[in-house]
N, C-alpha and C positions, 0 to 999 in steps of 0.2 A: 739966107733966112727965109726968102720967099719960097724957095724950093722945099725947105723943111716944113713950112706951114702947109703947103699944098699936099705934100706927101702924108703928113699927119692927118689932114682932113680926109684924104682919100681912105686911109686905113680905118679911121673912125666910122666913116660911112659904110664901109664894107662890113665891119664887125657888128654893126647895128642891124644888118639884114639877117632875117631868120634863115636857118638852114632849110633847104628844100629837099624833100624826100627823106625817107627813113631807111638807110642801108642796112643790110644784114651783115653781121660779123660773126660767122659761125665757121667752125673748123671740122675737117674730116674726123669722124669718130665721136663727135659730140652727140650725146643722147639726152632726150628730154621726155619726161613722163607727163602726159597730158591727161588730166582727169576731168571728165565731163559728167556733171551731176544735175539731174532734174528732179524736182519735187512738184508733182501736179495733183490738183484736186478738181474734180468735176461734179457739178450738181445738175442732175438730169431730171426734167419734169415734163409732163404731158399737158393735156387740156386741163387736168385737175392739179393745181399747184400743191395740194396736200399729198400727192402721190410721189413727190420728189425723192430721189435717192442720191446719196453722196458717197463717192469712192475716191481713193487717192492712191498714187503710185510713186515709187522712188526708183530711179536708175542711177547707178554710179558705174561709169565705164572708164577703164584705164587703157591707154595706148602709148607705146613708146615710139618716138620719132628719132631715127638715127641718121646723121649726115654721113653718107657713104662716099660722096665725091663733091668737089667744088671746082668749077671750070668757067672762068669768065662770067662770074655773077650768076651762073646756073648751078643750082644745088640739086643733087640727086639724093632723095630722101626715102628711107625705108620705114614704113609704118607697120608696127607689129601689134596686133590686138591682144592685150594681156589679160584683162579681167573684167568681170561683170558682176555687180551686186544688184539685186532686184527685190522690191517689196511691194505688195499690193494689199491695201486695207479695204475689205469689202464693205458694202453698205450696211449700216446698223439694222438689226432686226431681220436680216435675210437668212441667218444661220450659216452663211458661207464662212469658210475658214481663212485666216490670214495666210497669204502666200509669200514665202521667202525663198530666195535663191542666192547662192554665193558660188561663183565658179572656182573659188579657192578651196572648196570642200569637195573631196572625191565623191562623197555620197550624193551630193547634189548633181554633179556631172553625170552620174550613172542613172539618174532618174529621167522621167519623160522630158522635162524641160532641158536637161543637160544635152540631149541629143541635138537640139537646135544650136545650142551655144558651142558645142564641140566643133561645129562646122566653121566657127569663126575664131575662137580663142587659140592663140599660137600661130595663126596664119599671118602672112606679111604681104604688103603691097608696096611696090617701089614706083615713085613718081619723080618727075623733074619739075622744079619750081624756079621761075625766073624772078630774081630779086630786084630787077630793074622795073619790070611791069607789075610785079606783085601778083602774078598769075601762075597757076599750074599749067604747064605746057604739054605734058604727056604722061601717060601711065606706061611704065617700062616693064613691069612685071605684075601680072594680075593673077591672083590665086583662084579666080573663078568661083568665088563664094556665092552660093545660092541657099542661104539658111532658111529653114522652115520654122516659123514661130508657132510654138505650142499654145493651145488655148489658154488665155489668161497669163501667159508667161512673159519673159523679158523681151523688151523691144530691141532685138539684136541688130536691127537696121540702123541704130544710132552709132554703129561702129564706122560709118562712112565708107563702107567697102564699095558703094556705088560711085562710079566715076563722076557723075554730075554733082552728087552731094559733096564729094571731096574737092571739086573745083570751087565750091562755095566755102567750104570749111577751111581749107589750107591757108588762104590769105588772112583768116582771123588769127591764126597762130603765128605765121611768118610775115610780120609786118603790122599786126594789130588791126588789120582791115582799113588802114589809112590809104588814101589815094597815093599813087606813085609819085605825084608832084606836090604832096602836102607841104605846107609851110609849118615848120615846127616852132610855133609861137602861140602864146596864150591868146584866145579869141578866134583862132582859125576855125572856120566852119565848112562843112561839106554835106551835100545831099546825095542820097542814093535812092532813086525811084525806079520802079520796074512794074510794067503791066504785061500780063500774058493771058492767053486763053487756051485752055487745054481740056479736052474731053467734055466740052459744054460748060466749063467753069471758068469764070474770069477772076484773076487774082491781081490785086493792086497793092504794091508795097511802097510806103513812103517813110524814109528814114533820114533823120537829121542828127548830125554829130558835131561836136565842137571840143576843142582842147581847152580845158578850164584851168589847168595848173601844170607847171613844170617844176619839178623838185628833185634834186640829186639824180639827174639824168633820167628821171621817170616822167612820162607823159600821163596825165590824168584826163580822161575823156568821158563826156556824158552823151547819152543817146536817147532820142525819142523816136518811137516807131509806131506806125499804124499799118495793119494788114487787113484788107477786106477781101472776102471771097463770096461770089454770088453766081447763081445760074442753076441749070438743071443738068445733072451729070448724065453722060451717055449711058444708056441702059438702066437708068433710074426709074423707069415707068412713071414719068410725070412728077417725080420728086423735085422739089425746089429747095435750095439751100441759100441762106443769107447769113454771113458771119462777119464779125469785126473783132479784131484783137488790138489792144493798145499796150505798149511796153515802154518802160524806162530802164535805162541801163547805165552802168559805170564800168570803165575798164582802165587798167594800168598797163602801160607798155614800156619796156626797157629800151632806152636809146642806145645803150652800149652794145646789145646784141641784135636789136630790131625785133625782138620777140614779145608776144603778149606775156604778161605776168599773171594777171587775173581779170576776169570779167564777171559781172552779175547782171542778170536781166529779170525784172519782175513784170509778168504779163497778166492781163485780165482780158477775157474774151467772152463773147456771147454768140452762139450759133443757133439759128432757128431753122428747123427742117420741117417741111410740110409735104405729106403724101396722102394717098387715099385712106390711110389708117388714122389720120389726124395730124396733130402738131407736136413737135418735141423741141424743147429748149434745153441747151446745154451751156451752163455757165462754168468757165474755167479760170483757175488761178494757178500760174506756173512760175516757179523760181528756177532759173538755170544758172549754174556756177561753173566756170571754166578756169582751171589753173594749169600753169606750166612750170615745171621744176626740173632743173638739171639733175641727171643721175649718173 
């Protein structure tokens, strides 16, 4: 009887402990369509507030991630850049025309903007991701993309062909950007802070995340983030920049696969730039939606 009670108590204590870490459960051949959508509005004003102009842009980028090998928790993944849809709404009263682009339309690819996009769409990059540390460990095949952005055209750089950008982006998909040792329980919190100085500009990132709900093997996470950038850029001829962006976000992560399902961030920012020509203020509002679907 005593042995039974002790054994039962031990089992109950173990079962009450939250799982640590979010493992990836993916198979060779699995493919996922990742859609990255941004909707941004900017209000730019100078010394005279009445001279403000407002413009907005939308980007929708599609990338397919294919698992090409699995070996001891190392996943080799092929990212193929599939599609780009772009729209730019010019400031009212300027006489400028609405700009629209869709890589799925042959006539758009044959135009001026299409030349830059054709350097990216259809190209693939292969990298290895460590599911234990939740980090990209190597780029195995690099297509050597160096796209040229046409004036006023799509932001092709959002395809994450840059290795540094991919190191930041990949953990958001494969593991939902949770720490490798995260406790999968409601109320678990973690911080991600980063300060760096580059080219005369100091950037500070403060990010606070928490698991707010667990339901049907899904993790629901909320995020608060602040980014400040200040300094005088190298080669800026005395220019001074001071900006702050605040964001709130929500994301859903699938415990069964370890993949992000969807995330949304709402950002508001103010950038003040001063140089010999005067002062410029830029107020921004950006909505970023990221979705992952198996194909």
